[in-house]
TORPA-4810 file (N, C-alpha, C, O; in nm, 3 decimals):
<nodes>
NODE_1_10.590_9.590_11.773_10.595_9.558_11.913_10.736_9.517_11.949_10.808_9.464_11.863_K
NODE_2_10.778_9.539_12.070_10.915_9.505_12.108_10.931_9.356_12.136_10.840_9.291_12.189_P
NODE_3_11.045_9.303_12.099_11.082_9.165_12.130_11.197_9.174_12.228_11.300_9.235_12.200_V
NODE_4_11.179_9.111_12.343_11.281_9.120_12.447_11.373_8.999_12.442_11.336_8.892_12.395_T
NODE_5_11.493_9.018_12.492_11.591_8.910_12.498_11.673_8.928_12.625_11.706_9.039_12.666_A
NODE_6_11.705_8.815_12.685_11.788_8.818_12.805_11.932_8.789_12.766_11.957_8.713_12.672_R
NODE_7_12.026_8.848_12.836_12.167_8.819_12.806_12.198_8.671_12.830_12.131_8.605_12.910_P
NODE_8_12.299_8.621_12.762_12.339_8.482_12.780_12.397_8.461_12.920_12.461_8.549_12.976_L
NODE_9_12.374_8.344_12.973_12.428_8.300_13.102_12.385_8.390_13.218_12.467_8.422_13.304_E
NODE_10_12.259_8.432_13.220_12.206_8.508_13.335_12.110_8.418_13.410_12.049_8.328_13.353_T
NODE_11_12.097_8.444_13.537_12.008_8.363_13.620_11.863_8.398_13.595_11.831_8.510_13.555_R
NODE_12_11.778_8.302_13.618_11.635_8.322_13.599_11.577_8.396_13.720_11.633_8.392_13.829_M
NODE_13_11.464_8.462_13.698_11.392_8.522_13.809_11.418_8.669_13.833_11.374_8.722_13.935_G
NODE_14_11.485_8.736_13.744_11.511_8.878_13.766_11.428_8.966_13.672_11.465_9.080_13.644_T
NODE_15_11.319_8.914_13.623_11.231_8.993_13.538_11.255_8.967_13.390_11.333_8.881_13.350_G
NODE_16_11.184_9.044_13.312_11.192_9.029_13.168_11.317_9.101_13.115_11.366_9.196_13.177_K
NODE_17_11.367_9.055_13.003_11.487_9.114_12.945_11.462_9.249_12.881_11.348_9.294_12.870_G
NODE_18_11.568_9.312_12.839_11.561_9.441_12.772_11.510_9.424_12.630_11.528_9.318_12.569_E
NODE_19_11.445_9.527_12.576_11.403_9.518_12.435_11.524_9.496_12.344_11.620_9.574_12.346_P
NODE_20_11.517_9.391_12.263_11.627_9.355_12.174_11.607_9.416_12.036_11.700_9.475_11.980_D
NODE_21_11.486_9.403_11.982_11.454_9.463_11.853_11.303_9.478_11.842_11.228_9.429_11.927_H
NODE_22_11.259_9.546_11.738_11.117_9.571_11.716_11.070_9.496_11.593_11.144_9.482_11.495_W
NODE_23_10.946_9.447_11.598_10.886_9.378_11.483_10.750_9.440_11.453_10.687_9.499_11.541_V
NODE_24_10.707_9.426_11.330_10.575_9.473_11.289_10.488_9.350_11.264_10.527_9.260_11.191_A
NODE_25_10.371_9.347_11.324_10.278_9.237_11.306_10.194_9.267_11.183_10.122_9.367_11.178_V
NODE_26_10.202_9.179_11.082_10.126_9.196_10.958_10.029_9.079_10.949_10.070_8.964_10.938_V
NODE_27_9.902_9.110_10.954_9.800_9.005_10.948_9.776_8.963_10.803_9.797_9.042_10.711_R
NODE_28_9.732_8.838_10.782_9.703_8.792_10.646_9.596_8.878_10.579_9.498_8.917_10.643_P
NODE_29_9.616_8.907_10.452_9.521_8.987_10.376_9.547_9.136_10.379_9.475_9.212_10.314_G
NODE_30_9.647_9.180_10.452_9.678_9.323_10.463_9.750_9.370_10.336_9.844_9.306_10.291_K
NODE_31_9.705_9.482_10.278_9.770_9.539_10.161_9.884_9.628_10.209_9.863_9.722_10.285_I
NODE_32_10.006_9.596_10.164_10.124_9.669_10.209_10.167_9.777_10.111_10.213_9.883_10.153_L
NODE_33_10.154_9.751_9.982_10.201_9.845_9.880_10.089_9.872_9.780_10.014_9.782_9.743_F
NODE_34_10.079_9.997_9.737_9.987_10.035_9.631_10.067_10.107_9.523_10.147_10.196_9.553_E
NODE_35_10.046_10.067_9.399_10.114_10.131_9.287_10.010_10.200_9.200_9.904_10.143_9.172_L
NODE_36_10.039_10.322_9.158_9.948_10.396_9.070_10.030_10.457_8.958_10.143_10.501_8.978_A
NODE_37_9.971_10.459_8.840_10.037_10.522_8.727_10.139_10.436_8.656_10.217_10.487_8.575_G
NODE_38_10.142_10.306_8.685_10.233_10.215_8.615_10.152_10.105_8.549_10.041_10.074_8.592_V
NODE_39_10.208_10.046_8.445_10.137_9.938_8.377_10.139_9.812_8.464_10.219_9.799_8.557_S
NODE_40_10.050_9.720_8.431_10.043_9.595_8.508_10.171_9.515_8.490_10.216_9.449_8.583_E
NODE_41_10.229_9.519_8.371_10.353_9.448_8.345_10.468_9.502_8.431_10.547_9.426_8.485_E
NODE_42_10.476_9.634_8.443_10.580_9.696_8.526_10.557_9.663_8.673_10.653_9.641_8.747_A
NODE_43_10.432_9.659_8.716_10.401_9.625_8.855_10.439_9.481_8.884_10.493_9.452_8.992_A
NODE_44_10.413_9.390_8.791_10.451_9.250_8.810_10.602_9.235_8.821_10.652_9.160_8.905_R
NODE_45_10.675_9.307_8.737_10.821_9.300_8.742_10.874_9.356_8.874_10.968_9.302_8.932_E
NODE_46_10.813_9.464_8.920_10.853_9.526_9.048_10.831_9.429_9.164_10.919_9.411_9.248_C
NODE_47_10.713_9.368_9.169_10.683_9.276_9.279_10.767_9.149_9.270_10.798_9.089_9.373_F
NODE_48_10.802_9.107_9.149_10.888_8.989_9.135_11.025_9.016_9.194_11.085_8.927_9.255_A
NODE_49_11.076_9.138_9.178_11.207_9.173_9.234_11.202_9.193_9.385_11.299_9.164_9.455_R
NODE_50_11.090_9.242_9.434_11.076_9.271_9.577_11.044_9.145_9.657_11.078_9.136_9.775_V
NODE_51_10.977_9.049_9.594_10.924_8.933_9.666_11.032_8.853_9.738_11.009_8.803_9.848_A
NODE_52_11.151_8.841_9.677_11.253_8.758_9.741_11.315_8.827_9.862_11.380_8.761_9.943_Y
NODE_53_11.297_8.957_9.876_11.349_9.030_9.991_11.257_9.023_10.113_11.302_9.043_10.226_K
NODE_54_11.130_8.995_10.090_11.032_8.995_10.199_11.013_8.854_10.254_11.012_8.758_10.177_L
NODE_55_10.999_8.839_10.385_10.979_8.707_10.444_10.832_8.664_10.443_10.787_8.596_10.535_P
NODE_56_10.759_8.703_10.340_10.618_8.665_10.329_10.582_8.650_10.182_10.656_8.693_10.094_L
NODE_57_10.468_8.589_10.158_10.424_8.565_10.021_10.363_8.692_9.963_10.281_8.757_10.028_R
NODE_58_10.402_8.726_9.841_10.354_8.848_9.775_10.253_8.809_9.669_10.275_8.717_9.590_V
NODE_59_10.142_8.881_9.667_10.037_8.857_9.568_9.994_8.990_9.510_9.977_9.088_9.583_R
NODE_60_9.977_8.995_9.379_9.936_9.116_9.310_9.784_9.118_9.300_9.724_9.025_9.248_L
NODE_61_9.723_9.224_9.351_9.577_9.240_9.350_9.546_9.361_9.265_9.605_9.467_9.282_V
NODE_62_9.451_9.345_9.172_9.415_9.456_9.084_9.275_9.505_9.111_9.192_9.435_9.170_G
NODE_63_9.250_9.627_9.066_9.119_9.688_9.080_9.044_9.675_8.949_9.103_9.692_8.842_R
NODE_64_8.915_9.645_8.954_8.837_9.632_8.831_8.771_9.763_8.793_8.740_9.785_8.676_T
NODE_65_8.748_9.851_8.889_8.682_9.979_8.865_8.783_10.091_8.890_8.850_10.092_8.993_V
NODE_66_8.794_10.183_8.796_8.884_10.298_8.814_8.821_10.397_8.909_8.701_10.425_8.902_K
NODE_67_8.902_10.451_8.999_8.853_10.549_9.096_8.910_10.684_9.064_8.882_10.782_9.134_V
</nodes>
């Protein structure tokens, strides 16, 4: 969704500002990444490296039944 911003030192009352940047709304519990064909140890190492780049908490979820 777009996030709008008004220029600095502008008067109020002339409407909403121009779109400044876009953000993605991620609800809690949403699965963002799926890994297939790698060991659990490699997946843990991958998520450990990626976790510090993301502004959210990363949790590894595994499947008990093979599909």
